[in-house]
Biopython code that builds the backbone (N, CA, C, O; Angstrom):
import numpy as np
from Bio.PDB.StructureBuilder import StructureBuilder

atoms = [
    (1, "MET", "N", (0.824, -1.187, 0.000)),
    (1, "MET", "CA", (0.000, 0.000, 0.000)),
    (1, "MET", "C", (0.865, 1.245, 0.000)),
    (1, "MET", "O", (1.960, 1.278, 0.560)),
    (2, "ASN", "N", (0.346, 2.238, -0.631)),
    (2, "ASN", "CA", (1.053, 3.504, -0.682)),
    (2, "ASN", "C", (0.532, 4.411, 0.419)),
    (2, "ASN", "O", (-0.524, 5.032, 0.297)),
    (3, "THR", "N", (1.274, 4.466, 1.459)),
    (3, "THR", "CA", (0.896, 5.373, 2.542)),
    (3, "THR", "C", (1.952, 6.460, 2.622)),
    (3, "THR", "O", (3.150, 6.181, 2.676)),
    (4, "GLN", "N", (1.505, 7.667, 2.630)),
    (4, "GLN", "CA", (2.417, 8.790, 2.717)),
    (4, "GLN", "C", (2.564, 9.179, 4.173)),
    (4, "GLN", "O", (1.599, 9.159, 4.938)),
    (5, "PRO", "N", (3.785, 9.534, 4.546)),
    (5, "PRO", "CA", (3.973, 9.948, 5.940)),
    (5, "PRO", "C", (3.229, 11.253, 6.199)),
    (5, "PRO", "O", (3.081, 12.101, 5.319)),
    (6, "ASP", "N", (2.779, 11.376, 7.406)),
    (6, "ASP", "CA", (2.055, 12.592, 7.777)),
    (6, "ASP", "C", (3.035, 13.755, 7.876)),
    (6, "ASP", "O", (3.948, 13.749, 8.702)),
    (7, "THR", "N", (2.831, 14.737, 7.034)),
    (7, "THR", "CA", (3.656, 15.946, 7.084)),
    (7, "THR", "C", (2.772, 17.084, 7.568)),
    (7, "THR", "O", (1.629, 17.236, 7.137)),
    (8, "PRO", "N", (3.324, 17.873, 8.467)),
    (8, "PRO", "CA", (2.509, 18.989, 8.967)),
    (8, "PRO", "C", (2.296, 20.020, 7.851)),
    (8, "PRO", "O", (3.244, 20.443, 7.190)),
    (9, "LYS", "N", (1.072, 20.401, 7.661)),
    (9, "LYS", "CA", (0.735, 21.381, 6.640)),
    (9, "LYS", "C", (0.668, 22.759, 7.272)),
    (9, "LYS", "O", (0.066, 22.956, 8.327)),
    (10, "THR", "N", (1.296, 23.697, 6.604)),
    (10, "THR", "CA", (1.304, 25.065, 7.098)),
    (10, "THR", "C", (0.026, 25.756, 6.643)),
    (10, "THR", "O", (-0.334, 25.732, 5.466)),
    (11, "VAL", "N", (-0.632, 26.355, 7.585)),
    (11, "VAL", "CA", (-1.861, 27.074, 7.290)),
    (11, "VAL", "C", (-1.512, 28.558, 7.146)),
    (11, "VAL", "O", (-0.953, 29.172, 8.055)),
    (12, "ILE", "N", (-1.845, 29.099, 6.016)),
    (12, "ILE", "CA", (-1.597, 30.512, 5.767)),
    (12, "ILE", "C", (-2.903, 31.260, 5.980)),
    (12, "ILE", "O", (-3.917, 30.983, 5.340)),
    (13, "THR", "N", (-2.846, 32.199, 6.883)),
    (13, "THR", "CA", (-4.053, 32.959, 7.184)),
    (13, "THR", "C", (-3.952, 34.360, 6.576)),
    (13, "THR", "O", (-2.879, 34.801, 6.164)),
    (14, "LEU", "N", (-5.065, 35.029, 6.532)),
    (14, "LEU", "CA", (-5.115, 36.383, 6.000)),
    (14, "LEU", "C", (-4.295, 37.332, 6.872)),
    (14, "LEU", "O", (-3.679, 38.267, 6.360)),
    (15, "ASP", "N", (-4.284, 37.100, 8.167)),
    (15, "ASP", "CA", (-3.485, 37.937, 9.066)),
    (15, "ASP", "C", (-1.995, 37.805, 8.766)),
    (15, "ASP", "O", (-1.260, 38.791, 8.794)),
    (16, "MET", "N", (-1.556, 36.582, 8.478)),
    (16, "MET", "CA", (-0.147, 36.357, 8.154)),
    (16, "MET", "C", (0.229, 37.083, 6.861)),
    (16, "MET", "O", (1.307, 37.670, 6.762)),
    (17, "ILE", "N", (-0.652, 37.039, 5.888)),
    (17, "ILE", "CA", (-0.406, 37.715, 4.613)),
    (17, "ILE", "C", (-0.331, 39.222, 4.817)),
    (17, "ILE", "O", (0.542, 39.880, 4.251)),
    (18, "CYS", "N", (-1.235, 39.773, 5.615)),
    (18, "CYS", "CA", (-1.230, 41.216, 5.890)),
    (18, "CYS", "C", (0.046, 41.626, 6.619)),
    (18, "CYS", "O", (0.612, 42.683, 6.342)),
    (19, "GLN", "N", (0.495, 40.794, 7.542)),
    (19, "GLN", "CA", (1.711, 41.087, 8.295)),
    (19, "GLN", "C", (2.935, 41.054, 7.364)),
    (19, "GLN", "O", (3.787, 41.940, 7.435)),
    (20, "GLN", "N", (3.023, 40.056, 6.508)),
    (20, "GLN", "CA", (4.133, 39.974, 5.563)),
    (20, "GLN", "C", (4.117, 41.150, 4.588)),
    (20, "GLN", "O", (5.165, 41.685, 4.225)),
    (21, "LYS", "N", (2.928, 41.539, 4.174)),
    (21, "LYS", "CA", (2.802, 42.678, 3.263)),
    (21, "LYS", "C", (3.309, 43.956, 3.929)),
    (21, "LYS", "O", (4.013, 44.751, 3.305)),
    (22, "ALA", "N", (2.948, 44.148, 5.192)),
    (22, "ALA", "CA", (3.394, 45.331, 5.913)),
    (22, "ALA", "C", (4.918, 45.326, 6.091)),
    (22, "ALA", "O", (5.558, 46.372, 5.976)),
    (23, "GLU", "N", (5.496, 44.156, 6.370)),
    (23, "GLU", "CA", (6.947, 44.049, 6.529)),
    (23, "GLU", "C", (7.668, 44.369, 5.213)),
    (23, "GLU", "O", (8.659, 45.099, 5.206)),
    (24, "LYS", "N", (7.177, 43.833, 4.128)),
    (24, "LYS", "CA", (7.803, 44.083, 2.828)),
    (24, "LYS", "C", (7.667, 45.551, 2.430)),
    (24, "LYS", "O", (8.592, 46.127, 1.858)),
    (25, "LEU", "N", (6.526, 46.151, 2.729)),
    (25, "LEU", "CA", (6.331, 47.568, 2.430)),
    (25, "LEU", "C", (7.315, 48.419, 3.228)),
    (25, "LEU", "O", (7.859, 49.392, 2.705)),
    (26, "ALA", "N", (7.546, 48.059, 4.492)),
    (26, "ALA", "CA", (8.520, 48.788, 5.309)),
    (26, "ALA", "C", (9.927, 48.625, 4.740)),
    (26, "ALA", "O", (10.701, 49.582, 4.738)),
    (27, "GLU", "N", (10.271, 47.427, 4.256)),
    (27, "GLU", "CA", (11.576, 47.204, 3.647)),
    (27, "GLU", "C", (11.743, 48.042, 2.378)),
    (27, "GLU", "O", (12.805, 48.618, 2.143)),
    (28, "ILE", "N", (10.698, 48.103, 1.573)),
    (28, "ILE", "CA", (10.750, 48.884, 0.341)),
    (28, "ILE", "C", (10.936, 50.364, 0.658)),
    (28, "ILE", "O", (11.723, 51.046, 0.001)),
    (29, "ARG", "N", (10.227, 50.855, 1.646)),
    (29, "ARG", "CA", (10.358, 52.272, 2.008)),
    (29, "ARG", "C", (11.754, 52.571, 2.540)),
    (29, "ARG", "O", (12.314, 53.625, 2.238)),
    (30, "ALA", "N", (12.327, 51.656, 3.331)),
    (30, "ALA", "CA", (13.685, 51.851, 3.839)),
    (30, "ALA", "C", (14.694, 51.842, 2.692)),
    (30, "ALA", "O", (15.625, 52.647, 2.679)),
    (31, "SER", "N", (14.515, 50.940, 1.731)),
    (31, "SER", "CA", (15.409, 50.887, 0.574)),
    (31, "SER", "C", (15.297, 52.160, -0.252)),
    (31, "SER", "O", (16.304, 52.692, -0.720)),
    (32, "LYS", "N", (14.085, 52.643, -0.429)),
    (32, "LYS", "CA", (13.875, 53.872, -1.193)),
    (32, "LYS", "C", (14.573, 55.047, -0.514)),
    (32, "LYS", "O", (15.162, 55.890, -1.189)),
    (33, "GLN", "N", (14.512, 55.108, 0.803)),
    (33, "GLN", "CA", (15.152, 56.187, 1.547)),
    (33, "GLN", "C", (16.671, 56.105, 1.407)),
    (33, "GLN", "O", (17.333, 57.129, 1.239)),
    (34, "ARG", "N", (17.228, 54.888, 1.475)),
    (34, "ARG", "CA", (18.675, 54.716, 1.302)),
    (34, "ARG", "C", (19.115, 55.140, -0.097)),
    (34, "ARG", "O", (20.140, 55.804, -0.253)),
    (35, "ILE", "N", (18.344, 54.759, -1.112)),
    (35, "ILE", "CA", (18.686, 55.126, -2.487)),
    (35, "ILE", "C", (18.617, 56.639, -2.656)),
    (35, "ILE", "O", (19.488, 57.230, -3.294)),
    (36, "THR", "N", (17.601, 57.266, -2.095)),
    (36, "THR", "CA", (17.460, 58.721, -2.179)),
    (36, "THR", "C", (18.631, 59.418, -1.500)),
    (36, "THR", "O", (19.170, 60.387, -2.034)),
    (37, "ASP", "N", (19.027, 58.933, -0.330)),
    (37, "ASP", "CA", (20.150, 59.536, 0.388)),
    (37, "ASP", "C", (21.453, 59.398, -0.398)),
    (37, "ASP", "O", (22.236, 60.346, -0.468)),
    (38, "GLN", "N", (21.691, 58.225, -0.991)),
    (38, "GLN", "CA", (22.910, 58.025, -1.759)),
    (38, "GLN", "C", (22.925, 58.897, -3.013)),
    (38, "GLN", "O", (23.964, 59.452, -3.370)),
    (39, "ALA", "N", (21.786, 59.020, -3.678)),
    (39, "ALA", "CA", (21.716, 59.876, -4.866)),
    (39, "ALA", "C", (21.949, 61.332, -4.488)),
    (39, "ALA", "O", (22.611, 62.069, -5.219)),
    (40, "ARG", "N", (21.417, 61.738, -3.370)),
    (40, "ARG", "CA", (21.608, 63.116, -2.913)),
    (40, "ARG", "C", (23.084, 63.384, -2.629)),
    (40, "ARG", "O", (23.593, 64.457, -2.953)),
    (41, "GLU", "N", (23.773, 62.411, -2.025)),
    (41, "GLU", "CA", (25.197, 62.583, -1.750)),
    (41, "GLU", "C", (26.015, 62.637, -3.038)),
    (41, "GLU", "O", (26.997, 63.375, -3.119)),
    (42, "LEU", "N", (25.615, 61.859, -4.044)),
    (42, "LEU", "CA", (26.367, 61.827, -5.297)),
    (42, "LEU", "C", (26.170, 63.087, -6.129)),
    (42, "LEU", "O", (27.133, 63.625, -6.676)),
    (43, "PHE", "N", (24.942, 63.558, -6.230)),
    (43, "PHE", "CA", (24.630, 64.634, -7.155)),
    (43, "PHE", "C", (24.525, 66.008, -6.519)),
    (43, "PHE", "O", (24.409, 67.003, -7.234)),
    (44, "HIS", "N", (24.560, 66.092, -5.214)),
    (44, "HIS", "CA", (24.484, 67.396, -4.552)),
    (44, "HIS", "C", (25.601, 67.553, -3.528)),
    (44, "HIS", "O", (25.333, 67.739, -2.341)),
    (45, "PRO", "N", (26.859, 67.480, -3.981)),
    (45, "PRO", "CA", (27.944, 67.662, -3.023)),
    (45, "PRO", "C", (28.205, 69.131, -2.702)),
    (45, "PRO", "O", (29.106, 69.439, -1.922)),
    (46, "SER", "N", (27.438, 70.034, -3.286)),
    (46, "SER", "CA", (27.677, 71.465, -3.113)),
    (46, "SER", "C", (27.388, 71.946, -1.697)),
    (46, "SER", "O", (27.791, 73.051, -1.331)),
    (47, "GLU", "N", (26.708, 71.150, -0.903)),
    (47, "GLU", "CA", (26.374, 71.582, 0.449)),
    (47, "GLU", "C", (27.618, 71.695, 1.328)),
    (47, "GLU", "O", (27.622, 72.465, 2.288)),
    (48, "VAL", "N", (28.668, 70.943, 1.017)),
    (48, "VAL", "CA", (29.870, 70.958, 1.844)),
    (48, "VAL", "C", (31.021, 71.713, 1.182)),
    (48, "VAL", "O", (32.061, 71.903, 1.814)),
    (49, "MET", "N", (30.869, 72.149, -0.066)),
    (49, "MET", "CA", (31.952, 72.804, -0.783)),
    (49, "MET", "C", (31.887, 74.316, -0.615)),
    (49, "MET", "O", (30.835, 74.896, -0.348)),
    (50, "GLY", "N", (33.043, 74.921, -0.781)),
    (50, "GLY", "CA", (33.132, 76.364, -0.746)),
    (50, "GLY", "C", (32.850, 76.966, -2.112)),
    (50, "GLY", "O", (32.495, 76.241, -3.041)),
    (51, "GLY", "N", (33.001, 78.276, -2.251)),
    (51, "GLY", "CA", (32.653, 78.984, -3.470)),
    (51, "GLY", "C", (33.496, 78.612, -4.674)),
    (51, "GLY", "O", (32.947, 78.260, -5.718)),
    (52, "ALA", "N", (34.832, 78.678, -4.559)),
    (52, "ALA", "CA", (35.706, 78.403, -5.701)),
    (52, "ALA", "C", (35.639, 76.934, -6.094)),
    (52, "ALA", "O", (35.613, 76.606, -7.281)),
    (53, "LYS", "N", (35.612, 76.072, -5.128)),
    (53, "LYS", "CA", (35.557, 74.649, -5.433)),
    (53, "LYS", "C", (34.214, 74.286, -6.073)),
    (53, "LYS", "O", (34.163, 73.437, -6.963)),
    (54, "LEU", "N", (33.151, 74.913, -5.636)),
    (54, "LEU", "CA", (31.837, 74.690, -6.215)),
    (54, "LEU", "C", (31.819, 75.129, -7.682)),
    (54, "LEU", "O", (31.286, 74.418, -8.534)),
    (55, "LEU", "N", (32.391, 76.280, -7.974)),
    (55, "LEU", "CA", (32.451, 76.776, -9.338)),
    (55, "LEU", "C", (33.277, 75.843, -10.223)),
    (55, "LEU", "O", (32.882, 75.538, -11.348)),
    (56, "THR", "N", (34.405, 75.399, -9.721)),
    (56, "THR", "CA", (35.257, 74.483, -10.472)),
    (56, "THR", "C", (34.549, 73.161, -10.727)),
    (56, "THR", "O", (34.640, 72.603, -11.820)),
    (57, "ASN", "N", (33.848, 72.663, -9.724)),
    (57, "ASN", "CA", (33.129, 71.397, -9.870)),
    (57, "ASN", "C", (32.013, 71.528, -10.902)),
    (57, "ASN", "O", (31.830, 70.629, -11.723)),
    (58, "ASN", "N", (31.270, 72.621, -10.878)),
    (58, "ASN", "CA", (30.201, 72.840, -11.858)),
    (58, "ASN", "C", (30.766, 72.960, -13.264)),
    (58, "ASN", "O", (30.193, 72.417, -14.208)),
    (59, "PHE", "N", (31.883, 73.664, -13.416)),
    (59, "PHE", "CA", (32.516, 73.808, -14.720)),
    (59, "PHE", "C", (32.990, 72.449, -15.235)),
    (59, "PHE", "O", (32.798, 72.122, -16.406)),
    (60, "SER", "N", (33.602, 71.669, -14.364)),
    (60, "SER", "CA", (34.087, 70.342, -14.747)),
    (60, "SER", "C", (32.927, 69.431, -15.158)),
    (60, "SER", "O", (33.040, 68.681, -16.127)),
    (61, "SER", "N", (31.833, 69.493, -14.434)),
    (61, "SER", "CA", (30.658, 68.689, -14.790)),
    (61, "SER", "C", (30.094, 69.125, -16.135)),
    (61, "SER", "O", (29.693, 68.281, -16.936)),
    (62, "GLY", "N", (30.058, 70.419, -16.395)),
    (62, "GLY", "CA", (29.559, 70.919, -17.667)),
    (62, "GLY", "C", (30.425, 70.468, -18.837)),
    (62, "GLY", "O", (29.908, 70.079, -19.884)),
    (63, "ILE", "N", (31.734, 70.520, -18.659)),
    (63, "ILE", "CA", (32.647, 70.067, -19.708)),
    (63, "ILE", "C", (32.471, 68.570, -19.954)),
    (63, "ILE", "O", (32.489, 68.134, -21.105)),
    (64, "ALA", "N", (32.301, 67.782, -18.903)),
    (64, "ALA", "CA", (32.109, 66.334, -19.050)),
    (64, "ALA", "C", (30.819, 66.034, -19.810)),
    (64, "ALA", "O", (30.799, 65.147, -20.664)),
    (65, "ILE", "N", (29.756, 66.752, -19.513)),
    (65, "ILE", "CA", (28.483, 66.555, -20.218)),
    (65, "ILE", "C", (28.636, 66.935, -21.689)),
    (65, "ILE", "O", (28.178, 66.209, -22.571)),
    (66, "PHE", "N", (29.282, 68.074, -21.953)),
    (66, "PHE", "CA", (29.505, 68.511, -23.333)),
    (66, "PHE", "C", (30.333, 67.485, -24.103)),
    (66, "PHE", "O", (30.024, 67.169, -25.252)),
    (67, "ASN", "N", (31.377, 66.971, -23.472)),
    (67, "ASN", "CA", (32.231, 65.970, -24.101)),
    (67, "ASN", "C", (31.429, 64.700, -24.421)),
    (67, "ASN", "O", (31.603, 64.111, -25.488)),
    (68, "GLY", "N", (30.569, 64.286, -23.517)),
    (68, "GLY", "CA", (29.743, 63.108, -23.761)),
    (68, "GLY", "C", (28.775, 63.304, -24.914)),
    (68, "GLY", "O", (28.584, 62.406, -25.733)),
    (69, "VAL", "N", (28.173, 64.466, -24.974)),
    (69, "VAL", "CA", (27.233, 64.761, -26.066)),
    (69, "VAL", "C", (27.963, 64.786, -27.403)),
    (69, "VAL", "O", (27.477, 64.227, -28.386)),
    (70, "MET", "N", (29.118, 65.425, -27.446)),
    (70, "MET", "CA", (29.880, 65.493, -28.695)),
    (70, "MET", "C", (30.339, 64.104, -29.144)),
    (70, "MET", "O", (30.301, 63.794, -30.335)),
    (71, "THR", "N", (30.767, 63.281, -28.210)),
    (71, "THR", "CA", (31.165, 61.916, -28.554)),
    (71, "THR", "C", (29.972, 61.134, -29.095)),
    (71, "THR", "O", (30.114, 60.368, -30.048)),
    (72, "GLY", "N", (28.816, 61.321, -28.502)),
    (72, "GLY", "CA", (27.605, 60.659, -28.982)),
    (72, "GLY", "C", (27.256, 61.071, -30.396)),
    (72, "GLY", "O", (26.884, 60.231, -31.216)),
    (73, "PHE", "N", (27.375, 62.377, -30.693)),
    (73, "PHE", "CA", (27.100, 62.847, -32.047)),
    (73, "PHE", "C", (28.083, 62.247, -33.054)),
    (73, "PHE", "O", (27.688, 61.862, -34.154)),
    (74, "LYS", "N", (29.351, 62.168, -32.684)),
    (74, "LYS", "CA", (30.356, 61.593, -33.580)),
    (74, "LYS", "C", (30.068, 60.120, -33.861)),
    (74, "LYS", "O", (30.206, 59.662, -34.995)),
    (75, "ILE", "N", (29.672, 59.387, -32.832)),
    (75, "ILE", "CA", (29.354, 57.967, -33.015)),
    (75, "ILE", "C", (28.148, 57.807, -33.930)),
    (75, "ILE", "O", (28.157, 56.968, -34.830)),
    (76, "ILE", "N", (27.120, 58.599, -33.705)),
    (76, "ILE", "CA", (25.913, 58.525, -34.545)),
    (76, "ILE", "C", (26.263, 58.875, -35.992)),
    (76, "ILE", "O", (25.770, 58.233, -36.919)),
    (77, "LYS", "N", (27.102, 59.881, -36.190)),
    (77, "LYS", "CA", (27.496, 60.294, -37.536)),
    (77, "LYS", "C", (28.229, 59.166, -38.261)),
    (77, "LYS", "O", (27.976, 58.920, -39.440)),
    (78, "ARG", "N", (29.134, 58.483, -37.561)),
    (78, "ARG", "CA", (29.874, 57.383, -38.183)),
    (78, "ARG", "C", (28.956, 56.203, -38.493)),
    (78, "ARG", "O", (29.106, 55.559, -39.532)),
    (79, "ILE", "N", (28.021, 55.917, -37.616)),
    (79, "ILE", "CA", (27.086, 54.820, -37.864)),
    (79, "ILE", "C", (26.226, 55.133, -39.081)),
    (79, "ILE", "O", (25.992, 54.253, -39.909)),
    (80, "ARG", "N", (25.753, 56.367, -39.206)),
    (80, "ARG", "CA", (24.948, 56.751, -40.379)),
    (80, "ARG", "C", (25.757, 56.651, -41.655)),
    (80, "ARG", "O", (25.246, 56.182, -42.672)),
    (81, "LYS", "N", (27.026, 57.089, -41.626)),
    (81, "LYS", "CA", (27.876, 56.986, -42.813)),
    (81, "LYS", "C", (28.078, 55.525, -43.202)),
    (81, "LYS", "O", (28.098, 55.193, -44.387)),
    (82, "PHE", "N", (28.227, 54.665, -42.220)),
    (82, "PHE", "CA", (28.440, 53.241, -42.495)),
    (82, "PHE", "C", (27.248, 52.628, -43.217)),
    (82, "PHE", "O", (27.431, 51.838, -44.144)),
    (83, "PHE", "N", (26.037, 52.975, -42.811)),
    (83, "PHE", "CA", (24.850, 52.389, -43.401)),
    (83, "PHE", "C", (24.422, 53.087, -44.698)),
    (83, "PHE", "O", (23.603, 52.534, -45.431)),
    (84, "GLN", "N", (24.945, 54.278, -45.008)),
    (84, "GLN", "CA", (24.574, 54.988, -46.230)),
    (84, "GLN", "C", (25.457, 54.627, -47.405)),
    (84, "GLN", "O", (25.135, 54.978, -48.540)),
    (85, "ARG", "N", (26.555, 53.939, -47.169)),
    (85, "ARG", "CA", (27.443, 53.557, -48.270)),
    (85, "ARG", "C", (26.776, 52.528, -49.156)),
    (85, "ARG", "O", (26.019, 51.675, -48.692)),
    (86, "LYS", "N", (27.074, 52.626, -50.459)),
    (86, "LYS", "CA", (26.472, 51.681, -51.403)),
    (86, "LYS", "C", (27.519, 50.837, -52.066)),
    (86, "LYS", "O", (27.193, 49.986, -52.892)),
]
sb = StructureBuilder()
sb.init_structure("model")
sb.init_model(0)
sb.init_chain("A")
sb.init_seg("    ")
for serial, (resi, resn, name, xyz) in enumerate(atoms, 1):
    if name == "N":
        sb.init_residue(resn, " ", resi, " ")
    sb.init_atom(name, np.array(xyz, "f"), 0.0, 1.0, " ", f" {name:<3s}", serial, name[0])
structure = sb.get_structure()
């Protein structure tokens, strides 16, 4: 005869689901706060910098953005030339 051993079955109640949902929501909110804090530290370092250093940092960031845009345009131009050849 095929008799299966008695295994305890876990009963999941609505209260347990609500409790787990609340815990996961709290974890998500904590993660969101950590991500926001890290982004603020990365992109807003001006709160701790002085006047000259702030100006230099802004100028350097502007040059980096300009350089990235120009490189992107050059890449797009070369790709278009490659596909337009006959």
